[in-house]
C-alpha positions as CSV (number, residue, x, y, z in Angstrom):
1,X,105.0,79.2,25.0
2,X,107.7,77.9,27.4
3,X,106.1,75.1,29.5
4,X,108.6,75.5,32.2
5,X,107.6,78.9,33.3
6,X,104.0,79.2,35.6
7,X,102.4,81.7,34.2
8,X,99.4,83.5,36.2
9,X,100.1,82.1,39.3
10,X,97.8,83.9,41.6
11,X,99.3,85.5,44.6
12,X,99.7,84.0,48.0
13,X,97.9,86.0,50.4
14,X,99.1,88.1,52.8
15,X,100.2,85.7,56.4
16,X,99.8,82.9,54.3
17,X,102.3,79.5,55.3
18,X,105.0,79.9,52.4
19,X,105.7,76.9,50.2
20,X,108.8,75.1,49.8
21,X,111.8,77.2,48.8
22,X,113.3,75.2,45.7
23,X,112.4,71.8,43.6
24,X,109.4,69.5,43.1
25,X,108.0,70.0,46.2
26,X,107.4,73.8,45.2
27,X,106.7,73.0,41.6
28,X,104.2,70.3,42.9
29,X,102.3,73.1,45.4
30,X,102.2,75.5,42.9
31,X,100.5,73.5,40.3
32,X,97.7,72.3,42.7
33,X,97.4,76.0,43.9
34,X,97.3,77.2,40.2
35,X,94.8,74.6,39.1
36,X,92.2,75.2,41.9
37,X,89.3,77.0,41.1
38,X,89.5,78.6,44.1
39,X,93.4,78.8,45.4
40,X,93.8,78.0,49.0
41,X,97.6,78.1,49.8
42,X,97.2,75.7,52.8
43,X,95.5,72.8,50.8
44,X,98.1,73.0,48.1
45,X,101.0,73.0,50.7
46,X,99.2,69.9,52.6
47,X,98.2,67.7,49.2
48,X,102.2,68.5,47.8
49,X,103.8,67.4,51.2
50,X,101.1,64.2,51.0
51,X,102.2,63.2,47.6
52,X,105.9,63.5,47.7
53,X,105.8,62.0,51.0
54,X,104.0,59.2,49.4
55,X,106.2,58.6,47.1
56,X,109.5,59.0,48.6
57,X,108.6,57.6,52.3
58,X,110.1,54.1,51.8
59,X,112.8,54.8,49.3
60,X,114.7,57.6,51.2
61,X,115.6,58.0,54.9
62,X,116.7,61.0,56.8
63,X,120.3,61.4,58.5
64,X,118.4,60.0,61.6
65,X,117.1,56.9,59.7
66,X,113.6,57.6,59.8
67,X,111.4,56.9,56.6
68,X,109.9,60.2,55.0
69,X,106.0,59.2,55.4
70,X,103.7,62.0,56.9
71,X,100.6,62.8,57.9
72,X,99.3,66.2,56.8
73,X,95.6,67.5,57.2
74,X,93.9,70.6,55.3
75,X,91.3,72.4,57.3
76,X,89.1,74.7,56.0
77,X,85.6,76.2,55.6
78,X,82.9,73.8,53.9
79,X,82.5,75.3,50.1
80,X,85.9,76.9,50.2
81,X,87.6,74.6,47.5
82,X,89.3,71.6,49.5
83,X,88.8,69.5,46.9
84,X,91.3,71.3,44.9
85,X,94.1,69.4,46.7
86,X,93.0,66.0,45.6
87,X,92.4,67.4,42.3
88,X,95.3,68.4,41.9
89,X,97.1,65.1,42.7
90,X,95.2,63.4,40.4
91,X,96.0,65.8,37.5
92,X,99.6,65.3,38.2
93,X,99.8,61.7,38.4
94,X,97.7,61.4,35.6
95,X,100.4,63.1,33.6
96,X,102.9,60.6,34.8
97,X,100.7,57.7,34.6
98,X,100.8,57.3,30.7
99,X,104.8,56.9,30.5
100,X,104.9,55.1,33.7
101,X,102.2,53.1,34.7
102,X,103.8,51.6,37.8
103,X,103.5,54.8,39.8
104,X,99.9,54.4,40.7
105,X,101.0,52.0,43.0
106,X,102.1,55.8,45.1
107,X,98.4,56.4,45.5
108,X,96.3,54.6,48.4
109,X,92.9,53.6,49.1
110,X,90.9,56.7,50.2
111,X,89.2,54.3,53.1
112,X,90.4,51.8,55.3
113,X,87.8,49.2,56.0
114,X,90.0,47.4,58.4
115,X,93.5,46.4,59.9
116,X,93.4,43.6,57.5
117,X,92.6,45.5,54.5
118,X,95.8,47.7,55.5
119,X,97.7,45.0,55.8
120,X,96.7,43.7,52.2
121,X,97.4,46.8,50.3
122,X,100.9,47.1,52.1
123,X,101.7,43.8,50.4
124,X,100.8,45.4,46.9
125,X,102.6,48.6,47.6
126,X,104.6,49.5,50.8
127,X,104.6,53.0,50.0
128,X,101.7,55.4,49.4
129,X,99.4,58.5,50.1
130,X,95.9,58.1,51.2
131,X,93.6,60.9,50.4
132,X,90.8,60.9,52.9
133,X,88.0,63.4,52.7
134,X,85.8,64.3,55.7
135,X,88.8,63.7,57.8
136,X,87.0,65.1,60.8
137,X,84.2,62.3,61.2
138,X,86.6,60.2,60.3
139,X,89.0,61.2,62.9
140,X,86.4,61.1,65.3
141,X,85.2,57.8,64.5
142,X,88.5,55.7,64.4
143,X,89.4,57.2,67.9
144,X,85.9,56.9,69.7
145,X,86.8,54.5,72.4
146,X,83.3,53.2,72.2
147,X,83.3,53.0,68.3
148,X,83.5,49.5,66.3
149,X,86.1,47.3,66.8
150,X,87.3,47.8,63.0
151,X,87.0,51.3,63.4
152,X,89.3,51.2,67.0
153,X,91.9,48.6,64.9
154,X,92.4,51.1,62.0
155,X,93.5,53.6,64.5
156,X,96.2,51.2,66.6
157,X,97.6,50.3,62.9
158,X,98.3,54.0,61.9
159,X,99.5,54.9,65.0
160,X,102.2,51.7,64.9
161,X,102.9,52.4,60.9
162,X,103.7,56.4,61.1
163,X,107.1,55.0,62.9
164,X,107.5,51.9,60.9
165,X,109.1,53.3,57.8
166,X,113.1,53.4,58.8
167,X,115.1,51.3,56.6
168,X,115.1,48.1,58.9
169,X,111.7,48.2,60.6
170,X,109.3,45.4,59.8
171,X,105.5,45.6,60.6
172,X,104.7,42.1,61.8
173,X,101.6,39.9,59.6
174,X,99.1,38.0,61.1
175,X,98.5,34.2,61.2
176,X,94.7,32.8,60.6
177,X,93.1,29.7,61.0
178,X,93.6,29.2,57.3
179,X,97.0,29.3,55.9
180,X,96.1,31.2,52.6
181,X,94.6,34.1,54.9
182,X,97.6,34.6,56.4
183,X,99.5,38.4,56.0
184,X,103.4,38.4,55.6
185,X,105.5,40.9,57.2
186,X,106.1,44.0,55.4
187,X,109.7,46.2,55.6
188,X,109.4,49.5,56.0
189,X,105.8,50.6,55.1
190,X,105.4,54.2,54.5
191,X,102.0,54.9,55.0
192,X,101.5,59.0,54.0
193,X,97.9,60.3,54.6
194,X,96.8,63.6,53.0
195,X,93.4,64.0,55.3
196,X,90.9,67.4,54.1
197,X,88.3,68.4,57.1
198,X,86.4,71.6,58.2
199,X,87.1,73.0,61.4
200,X,83.8,72.2,62.8
201,X,84.4,68.9,62.4
202,X,88.2,68.4,63.0
203,X,88.4,70.7,66.3
204,X,85.0,69.8,67.4
205,X,86.1,66.9,69.6
206,X,89.5,68.3,70.0
207,X,89.6,67.1,73.8
208,X,92.2,66.2,76.2
209,X,91.4,62.8,75.5
210,X,91.3,62.8,71.6
211,X,95.2,64.5,71.6
212,X,96.8,62.0,74.3
213,X,95.2,59.1,72.1
214,X,97.9,59.9,69.7
215,X,96.3,59.8,66.2
216,X,95.5,63.6,65.7
217,X,99.1,64.8,67.1
218,X,100.6,62.7,64.5
219,X,99.0,65.2,61.7
220,X,100.6,68.1,60.1
221,X,97.4,70.5,60.3
222,X,97.4,73.1,57.9
223,X,94.7,75.4,58.9
224,X,92.9,78.4,56.4
225,X,91.6,80.7,58.6
226,X,91.4,83.8,56.2
227,X,89.4,85.1,53.6
228,X,87.6,83.1,51.0
229,X,89.8,83.0,47.7
230,X,88.8,84.8,44.9
231,X,87.8,82.6,41.7
232,X,90.8,81.7,39.5
233,X,89.9,82.7,36.4
234,X,93.2,81.9,34.6
235,X,93.7,77.9,36.0
236,X,96.3,76.2,35.1
237,X,94.7,73.1,34.0
238,X,97.7,70.6,33.2
239,X,101.2,70.6,35.0
240,X,104.2,71.8,33.0
241,X,106.8,69.4,31.0
242,X,109.2,70.4,33.1
243,X,107.0,69.6,36.7
244,X,105.8,66.1,34.9
245,X,109.2,64.9,34.4
246,X,110.9,66.2,37.6
247,X,107.8,64.0,39.0
248,X,108.2,61.1,36.8
249,X,111.9,61.2,37.6
250,X,111.1,60.7,41.4
251,X,108.7,57.9,40.9
252,X,110.8,55.9,38.7
253,X,113.8,56.3,41.1
254,X,111.5,55.2,44.2
255,X,110.3,52.3,42.3
256,X,114.0,51.3,41.8
257,X,114.8,51.5,45.0
258,X,111.9,50.1,46.5
259,X,112.0,46.8,43.8
260,X,116.0,46.3,45.1
261,X,115.1,46.8,48.5
262,X,117.4,49.6,49.0
263,X,117.1,53.5,50.2
264,X,119.0,56.4,50.1
265,X,120.0,58.3,52.9
266,X,119.5,62.0,52.7
267,X,122.8,64.0,53.5
268,X,122.5,67.5,55.6
269,X,125.0,70.1,55.5
270,X,126.5,71.0,58.6
271,X,125.0,74.5,59.3
272,X,121.6,73.0,58.3
273,X,122.1,70.2,60.8
274,X,123.3,72.7,63.5
275,X,119.9,74.7,63.3
276,X,117.8,71.4,63.3
277,X,120.0,70.6,66.7
278,X,119.3,73.4,68.3
279,X,115.8,73.4,67.5
280,X,115.8,69.6,68.8
281,X,117.3,71.1,72.1
282,X,114.5,73.6,72.0
283,X,111.8,70.9,72.0
284,X,113.2,69.3,74.8
285,X,113.1,72.0,77.3
286,X,109.4,72.2,76.2
287,X,108.8,68.8,76.7
288,X,110.9,68.8,80.2
289,X,109.4,71.9,81.1
290,X,105.3,70.8,80.0
291,X,103.1,70.7,82.8
292,X,100.6,68.9,81.1
293,X,100.2,65.8,78.5
294,X,98.5,67.6,76.1
295,X,101.3,69.9,75.3
296,X,103.9,66.9,75.5
297,X,101.9,65.2,72.7
298,X,101.6,68.0,70.4
299,X,105.3,68.6,70.7
300,X,106.8,65.4,70.8
301,X,107.1,65.2,67.1
302,X,108.0,68.2,65.9
303,X,111.2,67.9,65.6
304,X,111.0,64.4,63.4
305,X,108.2,66.4,61.4
306,X,111.0,69.2,60.6
307,X,113.4,67.0,59.8
308,X,111.1,64.7,57.4
309,X,109.8,68.3,55.8
310,X,113.9,69.3,55.0
311,X,114.5,65.7,53.7
312,X,111.4,66.0,51.1
313,X,112.7,69.5,49.5
314,X,116.0,67.6,49.4
315,X,114.8,65.0,47.5
316,X,112.4,66.9,45.6
317,X,115.7,68.8,44.5
318,X,117.8,65.9,43.9
319,X,116.6,62.6,44.0
320,X,119.7,61.1,43.4
321,X,121.7,62.9,46.1
322,X,119.4,64.6,48.1
323,X,121.5,67.4,50.5
324,X,119.5,69.5,52.9
325,X,120.5,73.2,53.1
326,X,120.0,76.0,55.9
327,X,117.2,77.2,53.3
328,X,114.9,73.8,53.7
329,X,115.5,73.3,57.4
330,X,114.3,77.1,58.0
331,X,111.3,77.1,55.8
332,X,110.6,73.1,57.8
333,X,110.7,74.7,61.2
334,X,108.8,77.4,60.2
335,X,105.8,75.1,58.9
336,X,105.9,72.9,61.9
337,X,106.0,75.6,64.1
338,X,103.4,77.4,62.7
339,X,101.1,74.6,62.6
340,X,101.7,73.3,66.1
341,X,101.3,76.4,67.4
342,X,98.1,77.0,65.5
343,X,96.2,74.0,67.1
344,X,97.9,74.9,70.6
345,X,96.3,78.7,70.3
346,X,92.9,77.3,69.8
347,X,93.0,75.0,72.7
348,X,94.4,77.6,75.3
349,X,91.9,80.2,73.9
350,X,88.9,77.7,73.7
351,X,88.2,77.7,70.8
352,X,87.6,73.9,70.1
353,X,84.1,72.6,70.0
354,X,84.0,69.9,72.4
355,X,86.1,72.0,74.9
356,X,83.8,71.6,78.0
357,X,85.9,68.6,78.9
358,X,89.3,70.4,79.1
359,X,89.9,71.8,82.4
360,X,93.2,72.8,80.9
361,X,91.6,75.3,78.2
362,X,89.1,77.1,81.2
363,X,92.3,77.5,83.2
364,X,94.0,79.3,80.4
365,X,91.2,81.5,79.2
366,X,90.9,82.6,82.8
367,X,94.3,83.4,83.4
368,X,94.5,85.1,80.0
369,X,91.4,87.3,81.3
370,X,93.0,88.1,84.8
371,X,96.2,88.5,83.2
372,X,94.6,91.1,80.9
373,X,92.9,92.9,83.7
374,X,96.3,93.8,85.2
375,X,98.3,94.6,81.8
376,X,96.2,96.6,80.3
377,X,95.6,100.7,80.8
378,X,92.3,101.5,82.5
379,X,91.5,103.3,79.6
380,X,91.2,100.1,77.3
381,X,89.1,98.6,80.1
382,X,86.9,101.2,81.2
383,X,84.4,100.0,78.2
384,X,83.3,97.1,80.1
385,X,81.7,98.9,82.8
386,X,83.2,96.9,85.6
387,X,85.1,98.4,88.7
388,X,87.0,101.5,88.7
389,X,90.4,103.2,88.0
390,X,91.1,103.0,92.1
391,X,90.9,99.3,91.9
392,X,92.4,99.3,88.9
393,X,95.7,101.0,90.1
394,X,95.5,98.7,93.2
395,X,95.8,95.2,91.1
396,X,92.3,94.3,92.3
397,X,90.8,91.7,89.7
398,X,86.8,91.7,90.1
399,X,84.9,88.8,89.9
400,X,82.1,90.7,87.7
401,X,85.0,91.4,85.3
402,X,85.8,87.8,84.6
403,X,82.3,86.7,84.3
404,X,81.5,88.8,82.2
405,X,84.8,88.5,79.8
406,X,84.1,84.5,79.9
407,X,80.5,83.7,80.7
408,X,79.7,83.4,76.9
409,X,82.8,81.8,75.7
410,X,82.3,78.0,74.3
411,X,85.0,76.8,76.8
412,X,82.6,77.8,79.7
413,X,78.9,77.7,77.9
414,X,79.4,74.2,77.4
415,X,81.0,73.4,80.5
416,X,79.3,70.8,82.9
417,X,75.8,72.5,84.7
418,X,76.5,75.9,82.4
419,X,78.7,78.6,82.4
420,X,78.3,79.8,86.1
421,X,79.4,76.5,87.7
422,X,82.0,76.3,85.4
423,X,83.5,79.5,86.2
424,X,83.2,78.7,89.7
425,X,85.2,75.6,89.4
426,X,88.1,77.0,87.4
427,X,89.0,80.1,90.2
428,X,88.7,77.3,92.9
429,X,91.1,75.6,90.9
430,X,93.4,78.5,90.5
431,X,93.5,79.5,94.1
432,X,94.1,75.5,94.8
433,X,97.0,76.0,92.8
434,X,98.2,78.8,94.6
435,X,97.8,81.2,91.5
436,X,95.6,83.7,93.0
437,X,94.1,84.3,96.0
438,X,90.4,86.0,96.9
439,X,90.3,88.8,99.2
440,X,87.5,88.4,102.0
441,X,86.5,91.2,104.1
442,X,88.9,93.7,102.5
443,X,89.2,96.9,104.5
444,X,89.2,99.5,101.6
445,X,85.9,98.4,100.2
446,X,84.5,101.7,101.1
447,X,87.2,103.9,99.2
448,X,87.4,101.8,96.0
449,X,83.7,102.0,96.3
450,X,83.2,98.1,95.2
451,X,81.4,95.3,97.3
452,X,81.9,92.4,94.9
453,X,84.3,89.5,95.0
454,X,88.1,90.7,94.3
455,X,90.9,88.4,93.6
456,X,94.7,89.2,93.7
457,X,97.8,87.4,92.1
458,X,98.9,84.9,95.1
459,X,102.4,86.5,95.0
460,X,101.0,89.7,95.7
461,X,98.2,88.8,98.6
462,X,101.1,88.6,101.1
463,X,101.3,92.5,100.4
464,X,97.5,93.1,101.5
465,X,97.9,90.9,104.6
466,X,101.1,93.2,105.9
467,X,99.2,96.2,105.6
468,X,96.4,94.6,107.2
469,X,94.2,94.7,104.0
470,X,93.6,90.7,103.7
471,X,92.2,89.0,106.3
472,X,91.9,85.2,104.7
473,X,93.0,83.7,101.6
474,X,90.5,80.9,100.0
């Protein structure tokens, strides 16, 4: 049998994020996917990126002089097969270690007990990936302002280390009363993380404060929200000779560079650079026009992550002279946009557990429902048994429709003092913002045969005023 060919790889589900277009990053993802008893593409994607970032993080640099470390997270329901990510990484490294024992330094601890523990490990290995299970609970713990000081210190260190992998960055050590306990400075440390979690634990604490705290937005989130995978009856138990040798070559190249305290700057083709520059400019426009800190925090590292993803693909394709191509850049940008848009969509649609703290999500959800009334044709709304076609044609939004559509949504149901109070606060906020106005003492109620509360977009209320039908905006 030709061991260079991956036989019986399960097909990717429709709509799944595509693996890297070429090189070791693709081969590693395919192996992790093919060896899983229940293959989940998002798990294979996150784990493969985490592993290659852990190896290449400090030894290779982007054209903008950033290291290639990344924090990735696979999010999927309990029992679906998330453990296959870490198991696949272990299987790959087990194939490499017999001929290159030093490569074990690229796999870091699965738990950080304190700031000092991270420092101590960095003294032994300044480029590694840590695989963290139950990451939702872990993130909640280290991000809790009322948590233990050790946990908070770990979060602070990981925030700092994310951007300390560039060639000339130094992570400063610590001095203690006993000189033997002192911790040395670390040159360009590259800590990568591959984490696993469930939607319930990862998104349950996704409030505005949790995001602006800074650690969560540093993760590239791969969520599997599709159908449960079928059992893989033809699992690939061991990586092919081709994949093993390719991975070993990358480990050896990285070890040599680290030992010599050197690095390789990844090149980029002109057309690929132009696409990345356009993406950078687009992100800048989003950040400049965003009216909330949550949006800024979620998008602010998107360009850098896309650049790092493309460079990891290039390193996996040719670790001697890595060069980013257009194909790699397009893949990287698509991955970054899909992952970030997915998190933003959850916030906008009120799909996070502790969403009651997020007024932004509540307002966005109410805007969505009010726009639905205005935009959809009447036959699609008639089934709600609220209002009538006449008032719909007059663009009058009934409160009963808003309430019926939203009162059972978690974003309102879990709000302070319950759904009704939260709904009232939200419509008051939209009115105060000048987005909507309430029609009071509306003169055509008999014509439309409706006696409940009515709202109109603020930019249309002058029409009613000039026609004598609008008396007072609240």
